[in-house]
Structure formats: C-alpha cells, structure tokens
N, C-alpha and C positions, 0 to 999 in steps of 0.2 A: 433225791436230795431238793432238785429244784422246787419240788412242793413245798418242803420245809424252809430252804434256804435259797429263794430265786436269786437268779444272777441279776445284780444292777449295775449301773453305768459307774464306772470308777471315778467319774470327775461330778457327775451332778447327782448322783444316787438315785435315779428313777429307774424302773425296773426295764430291763433290757436283756435278752438271751445272750448277746454277742459281749456283753460288760462294756459297751459303750454305745451310746445314743447317737442317732444322726446328727443331732445339734452340735454334740461334743466332738463327734468326729470331725466335722468341718473346722471347729475352734484349732483342732490339733493340726489339721492339713494346713493351714495358715501359718502354723509354727515350725512345721517340720522341715528339715534339711536334707535330710537323707543323704548326707555325707560321707564318701569314701576317700580316705587321706592316705597317701604313701608316707611310709616313715623312713627318711633317709638319713636321720641324723644317727650320731655317732654313739653307740652304749645304747642303742635301743634293739630288743631282743624279739622284736615282730615287725612284720611286713607292711600291715596295713589297719587302718583305724576306721571303723564303720560306726558313725552315730546317728542319731535320729534328731534330736533337739540341741538347742543351747539351754543350758542348766540356768534358767532364769524365770522370773516371773510365775505364770501358771505351770509351768513345767516343772519348776521348783518345788514348788508347794505338793502338787502331784507326789513328786518321787519322797519329799520328806514326809508326807502322810504315810507312803508305802512302805517306807523303810524304817519309820521311828513310832509312828502312832497307831500301830497294830491294824493296818488295814492292808493285810495279805493279799485280798481279792482284787487289788488293784492291778495286779500284774496280768490278768485276762484283757482288762481293757487296754493296756499298753500293747501286749503282743498282736492281740486281734487287730488293732489299728495298723501295727507294723507289717504285718504279713499280707496287707491288702496292696501296699506298695510293690508293684512287678519288678521295679530295679532291685529292691531290697531282697524279695523273695527269691529272685533268679539268682543274686549273689551268696544267700545262705545256701543255696542248692549245691555249692560248688565244695563244700567242706565234708570230711568224712567223719569227724568227730567233733562234738560240742563238750567244751568244760567250762563248769562255773566257776568264778572266784571262791574258794573254800573260805568259811569263817571258822574261828576257834571254838571248841567246845563251850566255852563260858559265854561267849557272844550267842550261841544258838541258844543256850539255856536261857539267856535274858530275855532275847528277842523272840523266841519261839519258831524261827524259820530262817532260812537263808534266801534273802531277796533275788540274789543271782541265780540260785538254784532253782527257784520257781519259774523265772523267765527262761532258762535254759530248759528245762523238762519241757515246756509247753513248745517251744522251738522246737525242739527234738522230735516231740510228737507229730506236730504238724507240718514240719518240713520233712521228715523221715531221715534224720541223722542221728547216728548212735550217739547216746550221752554217755560219758565216762566222769565217774565221782569217786573213782579208787585209785587215781593216778597222781592227782596233785592235791596234798594235804597241808592243813596250817598247823604247825606243830607248837606254836608260842600263842601266848593272848598278850596281845600289845595295846598301847593306847591307841584310840580310834585317830584314823588319818585325819579326819574333818576338823579336828581340835588342833592341828600341828601347821606350820608354815611349810614353803617348798623344800628347804634342806634338812628341817627336823623329819619330814615325811620320807626322804630318802635312807636316813639312819634308822628311824623307828621300823622300817619294813625289811630290813637286810635280815637274812638267815631264818626267816618265820614260815617258809614252805618247803616241802619235800616232795620229792618225786619218788613216786613207787609203779611197780608195774609198767614200767616204760616202753617195753617190748610192744606193748599194745599201739603205742602211739608213733612207733619206728615208721618213716615214709609215710605218714599219713597228713593230710591237710587239716589244721587244728583250728577252731575257732574258739578264742577263751572270751567268756561273756561276763559283763560286771554291770553295774546300774549307773555309776557315773565315771566318768573320766575327768579328772582335775589336774594333776600334774604328770600322771601317767607312772608314778612310783610303783603303785600296787601292782597294776598289770604287767608293767617290764619286769618285776622281780619273780612274778607268776611265769611269765615267758622264759625268763633266763633259767629257771628250773626246767620247764618242759624243752627247752632247747636240748638239753642233756640225753633226751630220747632220740634225738635225731631225725625229728619230723620233716617232711617235704616243705611245710610251709606252716607258721602261725600267724593269725589275724586277730584282732581283738573288737569286740562289738560291745557297746555300750548304748543306754537308753539316751544319756544326754553327757555333753561335753561343757566342762565349765570354761 
C-alpha cells in the first residue's frame, strides 16, 4: 500500500512515513495546549474534557479539510502527533474502552467516513485500548450542529442516540472521542446515553475546542 499510496504529511503534503513531517510537527507543538479540564457544571454527564488545540487558525483549517474536503488521511497526522505527548499518552492508557461519536447512515454515505471513528481506531490500536462501535448508535439524521447556535444545538441533538449492549460498558472507564468541542451539546448527549450503562467513569477527548 505504501508503494502505491505513500504516506504524506497531513499539513504540507510532503512524503513522510509518520503522516507528519518534522517542520509541521514543530508548528503543531507551538499551538498545542494538551489541556485536561474537569467538568463540574450541572447537567454535564462526563467528568473530564481532554483537548489538544484551540479551534482556530491552522488547526481550524486542518480539521475542516479533514472533515469536509475528503482528506481522511489527515487523521494519521493528528494522532501520531498527539501520541508523542507523554502526558496525553499516559492519560489515554487509563481507560478501558474507547467509543467514537457515531454519525447517521445518511451522513456516512455523504462523507464516506466517520472522522471520529478513524481517530478512535488509531488511538485504540496504538494505545491498546478496546474500541466499541456497537454500543452507541445514532438513530436520527439531523441538521449539522455547526449550522446552529447554542440553544438550537441543544434542541437539535436531543433523543438522536441510543444505547445498545450496555453490559459491555458496566463499571468501565470510558473515553468518548469526537473531533471538535464547541458547546458540548453533542458529546454531552452521547454521555447521557452512556451513563445508563452505569460505567465507572466517562471522559471526552477531542482534537480541538472552540
């Protein structure tokens, strides 16, 4: 596969086997916040938010390219950069199960891939944590959250997820993975469903926070 489709840096496009070249890695290091925030707010269904970047400038461009411009290969660049950070790598090792935020069948058909699933798969493989994709399901196709304001997002996302096979998650430490944290409506609704399985803990991981 590498012969016919060699790995390139997800930022500058130069050939590089790790998906990110040294120059672009330095750029990302300057932007990385590697933040772990405790969520003590009322009506929040997860304990901590882990995010790597602020959603602005170069990072915003990278994520938009990844999510909407058919550049799915960028996930390799992002995850390989993230896992080089000792603090984040050690934090990721504390979880039992990784769950990506699911997308609807219609959105999957339109986009061709679930951006959160690609990130979750690579983290699962490299950190050696179980990946579960048959516990949290999206049962409704809705207007994209990015097109709505804060209040509209809360209404739009209600009752669109369903919990299945909850016994797998019982008393487990779960990490929910998404690409961007804006208002938190999407991940919070997902975590609300996951809490029904009575896990030990649920945290959220995103590439960037708006």
